[in-house]
PAFI-6524 format. One record per residue (C-alpha): residue number from 1; chain; x, y negated, z negated. Coordinates in steps of 0.2 Angstrom, whole numbers, plus 5000, padded with zeros to 4 digits. Layout:
# PAFI-6524
n_chain_px_py_pz
NUM_A_X_Y_Z
...
# end
This chain:
# PAFI-6524
n_chain_px_py_pz
1_A_4807_5632_4730
2_A_4808_5652_4729
3_A_4801_5666_4744
4_A_4802_5684_4739
5_A_4816_5678_4725
6_A_4826_5669_4741
7_A_4830_5650_4741
8_A_4818_5644_4752
9_A_4825_5626_4761
10_A_4818_5624_4776
11_A_4807_5631_4791
12_A_4813_5632_4808
13_A_4803_5636_4826
14_A_4806_5654_4821
15_A_4800_5653_4803
16_A_4808_5650_4786
17_A_4827_5649_4783
18_A_4832_5656_4766
19_A_4849_5660_4756
20_A_4853_5673_4746
21_A_4856_5668_4728
22_A_4869_5683_4726
23_A_4879_5675_4741
24_A_4877_5655_4733
25_A_4894_5657_4723
26_A_4902_5656_4743
27_A_4900_5637_4739
28_A_4895_5624_4751
29_A_4892_5609_4761
30_A_4879_5596_4762
31_A_4884_5581_4773
32_A_4876_5567_4784
33_A_4873_5548_4787
34_A_4867_5538_4775
35_A_4848_5540_4774
36_A_4847_5555_4782
37_A_4839_5565_4767
38_A_4853_5573_4759
39_A_4847_5569_4740
40_A_4831_5579_4745
41_A_4840_5593_4751
42_A_4849_5592_4735
43_A_4835_5590_4723
44_A_4826_5605_4731
45_A_4843_5618_4730
46_A_4844_5612_4713
47_A_4824_5615_4708
48_A_4827_5633_4716
49_A_4842_5637_4705
50_A_4833_5632_4690
51_A_4818_5642_4695
52_A_4830_5657_4695
53_A_4839_5654_4677
54_A_4854_5647_4684
55_A_4860_5630_4674
56_A_4866_5616_4687
57_A_4877_5600_4685
58_A_4875_5586_4697
59_A_4881_5568_4697
60_A_4867_5554_4699
61_A_4877_5541_4707
62_A_4861_5530_4714
63_A_4851_5535_4699
64_A_4836_5544_4711
65_A_4840_5560_4703
66_A_4833_5557_4687
67_A_4815_5560_4692
68_A_4817_5578_4692
69_A_4812_5576_4673
70_A_4794_5572_4680
71_A_4782_5581_4692
72_A_4779_5576_4709
73_A_4763_5568_4717
74_A_4753_5571_4732
75_A_4756_5559_4745
76_A_4754_5556_4762
77_A_4772_5561_4766
78_A_4771_5576_4756
79_A_4756_5582_4765
80_A_4763_5578_4782
81_A_4780_5589_4776
82_A_4767_5603_4770
83_A_4760_5604_4786
84_A_4777_5604_4795
85_A_4785_5617_4786
86_A_4770_5627_4785
87_A_4767_5627_4767
88_A_4750_5632_4761
89_A_4749_5623_4744
90_A_4760_5611_4734
91_A_4762_5614_4714
92_A_4772_5599_4707
93_A_4780_5603_4690
94_A_4794_5596_4679
95_A_4811_5603_4676
96_A_4821_5605_4661
97_A_4833_5590_4662
98_A_4846_5585_4650
99_A_4853_5568_4652
100_A_4872_5563_4651
101_A_4883_5546_4653
102_A_4902_5544_4649
103_A_4896_5525_4640
104_A_4882_5534_4631
105_A_4870_5524_4636
106_A_4860_5533_4650
107_A_4861_5550_4642
108_A_4871_5561_4629
109_A_4889_5554_4627
110_A_4902_5564_4636
111_A_4918_5565_4629
112_A_4936_5575_4629
113_A_4951_5572_4622
114_A_4967_5567_4630
115_A_4977_5586_4627
116_A_4962_5594_4636
117_A_4962_5581_4651
118_A_4982_5586_4653
119_A_4994_5576_4661
120_A_4990_5579_4679
121_A_4973_5572_4678
122_A_4976_5560_4668
123_A_4991_5551_4679
124_A_4978_5552_4691
125_A_4965_5542_4680
126_A_4980_5530_4678
127_A_4985_5528_4695
128_A_5004_5534_4691
129_A_5018_5536_4702
130_A_5029_5552_4702
131_A_5041_5544_4691
132_A_5029_5539_4677
133_A_5019_5554_4678
134_A_5034_5565_4674
135_A_5039_5553_4659
136_A_5019_5559_4655
137_A_5023_5576_4657
138_A_5037_5574_4646
139_A_5029_5564_4631
140_A_5014_5579_4633
141_A_5029_5592_4629
142_A_5037_5582_4616
143_A_5019_5579_4607
144_A_5016_5599_4608
145_A_5033_5605_4602
146_A_5032_5593_4586
147_A_5014_5600_4583
148_A_5006_5582_4586
149_A_4988_5580_4592
150_A_4983_5569_4606
151_A_4965_5566_4604
152_A_4960_5548_4610
153_A_4970_5534_4618
154_A_4978_5526_4601
155_A_4985_5543_4599
156_A_4995_5543_4615
157_A_5000_5523_4613
158_A_5009_5529_4598
159_A_5016_5545_4605
160_A_5021_5535_4619
161_A_5029_5522_4609
162_A_5039_5535_4596
163_A_5047_5544_4612
164_A_5051_5529_4619
165_A_5061_5522_4603
166_A_5071_5539_4603
167_A_5075_5541_4620
168_A_5091_5545_4619
169_A_5088_5561_4607
170_A_5077_5567_4619
171_A_5086_5564_4635
172_A_5097_5579_4634
173_A_5082_5592_4630
174_A_5068_5585_4641
175_A_5073_5573_4653
176_A_5077_5554_4656
177_A_5064_5543_4648
178_A_5065_5526_4656
179_A_5058_5512_4644
180_A_5050_5504_4661
181_A_5041_5520_4663
182_A_5033_5517_4648
183_A_5029_5500_4647
184_A_5019_5504_4663
185_A_5012_5518_4655
186_A_5005_5507_4643
187_A_5000_5493_4655
188_A_4989_5508_4663
189_A_4981_5513_4646
190_A_4976_5495_4643
191_A_4967_5495_4661
192_A_4958_5511_4656
193_A_4953_5505_4639
194_A_4944_5489_4646
195_A_4934_5500_4659
196_A_4928_5511_4642
197_A_4941_5524_4642
198_A_4938_5522_4622
199_A_4922_5530_4625
200_A_4928_5544_4636
201_A_4942_5550_4625
202_A_4936_5555_4606
203_A_4927_5567_4597
204_A_4915_5578_4597
205_A_4921_5583_4614
206_A_4910_5591_4627
207_A_4907_5610_4626
208_A_4903_5616_4640
209_A_4894_5630_4632
210_A_4880_5618_4631
211_A_4878_5617_4648
212_A_4876_5637_4651
213_A_4859_5637_4644
214_A_4841_5639_4649
215_A_4823_5634_4641
216_A_4810_5644_4633
217_A_4804_5649_4650
218_A_4819_5655_4656
219_A_4823_5641_4668
220_A_4841_5635_4670
221_A_4845_5618_4663
222_A_4847_5604_4675
223_A_4862_5592_4667
224_A_4860_5575_4674
225_A_4878_5565_4674
226_A_4873_5546_4675
227_A_4886_5539_4687
228_A_4880_5523_4692
229_A_4893_5515_4684
230_A_4907_5529_4682
231_A_4904_5528_4701
232_A_4914_5511_4702
233_A_4928_5518_4697
234_A_4933_5531_4707
235_A_4949_5540_4699
236_A_4940_5540_4682
237_A_4924_5547_4691
238_A_4936_5561_4701
239_A_4947_5566_4687
240_A_4933_5568_4677
241_A_4922_5579_4689
242_A_4938_5589_4693
243_A_4941_5591_4673
244_A_4925_5600_4671
245_A_4928_5612_4686
246_A_4946_5616_4678
247_A_4938_5619_4660
248_A_4925_5631_4667
249_A_4937_5640_4677
250_A_4949_5642_4659
251_A_4930_5645_4648
252_A_4922_5657_4656
253_A_4927_5675_4659
254_A_4928_5687_4676
255_A_4911_5690_4684
256_A_4913_5695_4701
257_A_4899_5698_4711
258_A_4881_5696_4704
259_A_4863_5695_4708
260_A_4865_5677_4702
261_A_4879_5663_4700
262_A_4884_5659_4683
263_A_4881_5638_4686
264_A_4879_5627_4701
265_A_4890_5613_4704
266_A_4882_5599_4715
267_A_4898_5584_4717
268_A_4890_5570_4726
269_A_4902_5557_4736
270_A_4915_5572_4737
271_A_4927_5560_4747
272_A_4932_5552_4728
273_A_4938_5569_4725
274_A_4951_5570_4738
275_A_4956_5551_4744
276_A_4973_5547_4739
277_A_4976_5564_4730
278_A_4992_5570_4724
279_A_4998_5585_4732
280_A_5002_5594_4717
281_A_4984_5591_4711
282_A_4976_5594_4730
283_A_4985_5614_4726
284_A_4979_5614_4711
285_A_4961_5609_4718
286_A_4961_5621_4732
287_A_4965_5635_4718
288_A_4952_5632_4706
289_A_4938_5632_4723
290_A_4944_5648_4729
291_A_4946_5657_4713
292_A_4930_5651_4703
293_A_4919_5661_4712
294_A_4926_5676_4705
295_A_4919_5666_4688
296_A_4901_5665_4695
297_A_4903_5647_4699
298_A_4896_5639_4715
299_A_4900_5622_4720
300_A_4894_5612_4732
301_A_4900_5595_4740
302_A_4888_5580_4747
303_A_4897_5568_4759
304_A_4892_5559_4773
305_A_4907_5565_4785
306_A_4913_5582_4784
307_A_4930_5577_4788
308_A_4934_5568_4771
309_A_4934_5585_4765
310_A_4951_5593_4766
311_A_4953_5608_4778
312_A_4959_5619_4767
313_A_4944_5617_4756
314_A_4932_5615_4769
315_A_4935_5636_4775
316_A_4931_5640_4760
317_A_4913_5632_4761
318_A_4901_5646_4769
319_A_4884_5637_4766
320_A_4881_5623_4778
321_A_4868_5610_4776
322_A_4871_5596_4792
323_A_4860_5581_4793
324_A_4860_5568_4806
325_A_4876_5560_4811
326_A_4880_5544_4820
327_A_4891_5542_4836
328_A_4896_5525_4840
329_A_4916_5527_4843
330_A_4926_5540_4852
331_A_4933_5545_4835
332_A_4917_5549_4828
333_A_4910_5560_4844
334_A_4926_5569_4842
335_A_4921_5572_4824
336_A_4904_5578_4830
337_A_4913_5590_4843
338_A_4924_5597_4828
339_A_4908_5599_4817
340_A_4898_5608_4828
341_A_4911_5621_4833
342_A_4910_5625_4816
343_A_4894_5631_4816
344_A_4887_5648_4824
345_A_4880_5644_4839
346_A_4861_5644_4845
347_A_4856_5647_4862
348_A_4839_5638_4860
349_A_4848_5620_4859
350_A_4865_5612_4861
351_A_4872_5609_4841
352_A_4882_5593_4846
353_A_4869_5586_4854
354_A_4855_5592_4839
355_A_4865_5585_4826
356_A_4865_5565_4834
357_A_4846_5568_4837
358_A_4842_5575_4820
359_A_4826_5564_4812
360_A_4826_5561_4794
361_A_4825_5576_4783
362_A_4828_5588_4799
363_A_4847_5598_4794
364_A_4855_5612_4804
365_A_4858_5627_4793
366_A_4868_5641_4792
367_A_4869_5651_4777
368_A_4878_5669_4774
369_A_4869_5684_4779
370_A_4868_5702_4771
371_A_4883_5708_4779
372_A_4891_5692_4775
373_A_4894_5684_4792
374_A_4886_5666_4795
375_A_4869_5666_4801
376_A_4865_5661_4819
377_A_4862_5639_4816
378_A_4844_5635_4814
379_A_4836_5618_4817
380_A_4825_5618_4801
381_A_4812_5604_4791
382_A_4816_5603_4774
383_A_4803_5608_4761
384_A_4796_5594_4750
385_A_4802_5596_4733
386_A_4791_5599_4718
387_A_4798_5585_4706
388_A_4797_5566_4707
389_A_4808_5558_4718
390_A_4816_5542_4713
391_A_4821_5534_4696
392_A_4812_5534_4679
393_A_4809_5521_4667
394_A_4820_5515_4652
395_A_4807_5521_4638
396_A_4805_5540_4647
397_A_4825_5541_4647
398_A_4827_5537_4631
399_A_4811_5549_4626
400_A_4822_5563_4633
401_A_4837_5558_4625
402_A_4829_5557_4607
403_A_4820_5572_4609
404_A_4836_5583_4616
405_A_4842_5596_4606
406_A_4860_5590_4608
407_A_4857_5572_4601
408_A_4863_5575_4584
409_A_4879_5585_4590
410_A_4887_5571_4601
411_A_4879_5555_4594
412_A_4890_5551_4582
413_A_4908_5549_4586
414_A_4922_5554_4573
415_A_4943_5551_4571
416_A_4950_5566_4563
417_A_4970_5566_4559
418_A_4980_5567_4577
419_A_4995_5560_4582
420_A_4993_5541_4576
421_A_4990_5544_4557
422_A_5004_5557_4558
423_A_5014_5544_4563
424_A_5008_5530_4554
425_A_5011_5541_4539
426_A_5029_5544_4544
427_A_5033_5525_4545
428_A_5021_5518_4531
429_A_5036_5512_4521
430_A_5037_5499_4533
431_A_5020_5494_4534
432_A_5011_5501_4547
433_A_4993_5495_4549
434_A_4979_5502_4559
435_A_4981_5500_4576
436_A_4992_5509_4589
437_A_5000_5494_4594
438_A_5006_5487_4577
439_A_5010_5506_4575
440_A_5021_5504_4591
441_A_5030_5487_4584
442_A_5033_5495_4569
443_A_5040_5510_4577
444_A_5053_5499_4589
445_A_5056_5488_4572
446_A_5049_5472_4580
447_A_5041_5466_4565
448_A_5045_5458_4549
449_A_5064_5453_4544
450_A_5078_5467_4545
451_A_5085_5472_4529
452_A_5102_5465_4524
453_A_5116_5474_4522
454_A_5133_5470_4515
455_A_5147_5468_4526
456_A_5162_5482_4522
457_A_5178_5475_4521
458_A_5189_5480_4538
459_A_5207_5490_4536
460_A_5219_5485_4549
461_A_5230_5500_4552
462_A_5241_5506_4565
463_A_5249_5523_4569
464_A_5268_5524_4567
465_A_5279_5540_4569
466_A_5287_5546_4555
467_A_5304_5554_4559
468_A_5304_5562_4543
469_A_5289_5572_4544
470_A_5288_5570_4564
471_A_5270_5566_4564
472_A_5261_5548_4567
473_A_5256_5541_4549
474_A_5243_5526_4545
475_A_5251_5512_4539
476_A_5243_5493_4535
477_A_5249_5479_4546
478_A_5256_5466_4537
479_A_5245_5451_4538
480_A_5253_5438_4549
481_A_5262_5423_4541
482_A_5252_5408_4541
483_A_5262_5392_4544
484_A_5256_5374_4541
485_A_5249_5365_4553
486_A_5258_5352_4560
487_A_5249_5334_4557
488_A_5237_5329_4570
489_A_5245_5317_4583
490_A_5234_5300_4589
491_A_5230_5306_4609
492_A_5238_5296_4621
493_A_5229_5284_4629
494_A_5224_5289_4646
495_A_5234_5286_4662
496_A_5223_5282_4676
497_A_5229_5292_4690
498_A_5231_5283_4709
499_A_5219_5291_4720
500_A_5227_5295_4736
501_A_5215_5293_4752
502_A_5215_5309_4763
503_A_5214_5304_4781
504_A_5202_5315_4792
505_A_5208_5321_4809
506_A_5197_5315_4821
507_A_5183_5325_4829
508_A_5190_5334_4848
509_A_5183_5326_4862
510_A_5180_5334_4879
511_A_5192_5332_4892
512_A_5195_5337_4910
513_A_5208_5350_4915
514_A_5210_5350_4934
515_A_5219_5370_4932
516_A_5204_5375_4926
517_A_5189_5365_4933
518_A_5183_5362_4915
519_A_5180_5352_4901
520_A_5189_5356_4886
521_A_5189_5349_4868
522_A_5205_5339_4863
523_A_5210_5333_4847
524_A_5214_5316_4847
525_A_5232_5312_4840
526_A_5232_5295_4833
527_A_5242_5282_4837
528_A_5258_5279_4828
529_A_5258_5264_4819
530_A_5275_5253_4823
531_A_5284_5251_4805
532_A_5296_5238_4812
533_A_5296_5222_4803
534_A_5285_5208_4814
535_A_5296_5195_4820
536_A_5291_5178_4816
537_A_5288_5165_4829
538_A_5301_5151_4829
539_A_5297_5134_4826
540_A_5299_5121_4841
541_A_5306_5106_4835
542_A_5298_5091_4842
543_A_5308_5083_4856
544_A_5315_5064_4850
545_A_5306_5049_4859
546_A_5318_5044_4873
547_A_5321_5027_4877
548_A_5316_5017_4895
549_A_5333_5019_4903
550_A_5337_5035_4897
551_A_5321_5042_4905
552_A_5326_5033_4922
553_A_5343_5043_4922
554_A_5335_5057_4919
555_A_5323_5055_4935
556_A_5338_5049_4945
557_A_5349_5067_4939
558_A_5332_5076_4945
559_A_5329_5068_4962
560_A_5350_5069_4966
561_A_5350_5088_4963
562_A_5334_5092_4971
563_A_5339_5083_4987
564_A_5356_5092_4986
565_A_5347_5108_4985
566_A_5336_5105_5000
567_A_5350_5101_5011
568_A_5360_5115_5007
569_A_5344_5125_5008
570_A_5343_5120_5028
571_A_5360_5122_5033
572_A_5359_5142_5027
573_A_5343_5143_5035
574_A_5348_5137_5052
575_A_5365_5147_5052
576_A_5355_5166_5048
577_A_5345_5160_5062
578_A_5356_5156_5074
579_A_5363_5173_5073
580_A_5347_5181_5080
581_A_5347_5166_5094
582_A_5333_5156_5086
583_A_5334_5139_5088
# end
């Protein structure tokens, strides 16, 4: 809503809080937890810019911004909000809206070409690493040098295969082109095609001049991108928004400071723009945000946590609209403390404490004053929007699309001669078919049998020193003399070989060493077997049977010998004992 040609956003205890339109191109930030009223704040600001005649672009992630095409309706909530902000009358009205959709379902198709997207953003969309992104840059360079247009994904596929097949020819001029990187890029393109990339890359490409228009009443056109499906593919969503910003920077001429900005961009879910953003791309974003102000373009980021925006970008956002934040952990409390320090303090309240106590529809507002200095932070209640809040029916959406002046311009997709067609014509002699995949196979020579060629006879020559000329001359080698092979001899019968048994050494055993007092391992020495011949036992002959007389003679002989021995023994014993005086 406008108040004295100023954007009236809310009302505080000190009165209306407004923003100067001529300072709107200093960019801004709308942040706050989910359900605190960020969408309504965005809607009120977009309506005010449109009433000033400034075109607006916004991404509708939740699908509830399309209601801006319908007038609002009075209800109890609107009536209570009017009393709070001191609004005397409520005049609902619809806004001029153009609906867009990358998939061409919920709005006019949004298309661009591969060349316009560029290798930097395309590498982010394809989630390529540094090596693969470098190869993609080389392929773009080759296409530019050879005059090959890259319009859609089949052009890029054919160009990748063409460059990969001739990697050896391009290496010294452009750098190494690894076929593994080519294959990885082709695989990433296949994933992008499954996500609807074929609908996004093509012609007719989006003409951003169609966004910089006003309706018959002088109101700026509000361009709403249906991003409920695109949002589910963060890399594609962020690359598309960054591409639009870069295209505007290159398209628009310098404007400097003026009474009104030329266009206003609202980027919802801004954290997706900076998540996993390569350093080279982040530097480009920072540079674009800093310089696009001079082109008359204002950029406003919408996110839940201000910490999601890099500090290098956050420092360039002058307008601040801070809704409530919740702090349940020490880390979240530290973030709130940091956010509070970025606001100009107000003696009437504690900014850090107020951030956690804001109700739905309340926000801390701080804009630039006439001098360019930030204003004192005001705790304000946001005004109700004059258009409807929420989604629209499918029938009403189709009516907006069919009655748009841009319907015929973007409805029909066409395909003109580009890299795919040029390469197809170049290799038409090999039977190139109508798909980029067959083009790749034809270029690599994997389809159809290879032509048969007659083998050339080889000459066997050798360089020989010629003493007459003092140089080396080539002379043919004499063919070796072939001798008849001897008759084949029958193979000898196999002779069984004797297997020698290898005896393994016995394992070591622990033996106590008294010198060291420890058990030490020692290898057992096997006992040496005696190799002497074993003596055969003598065979004793059985004695002959004696007669009775012979046996009596033997007994008499043993008795006589025994008695004589006994007598001699007694005589000797007595002699010895007598020497010692023993009787």
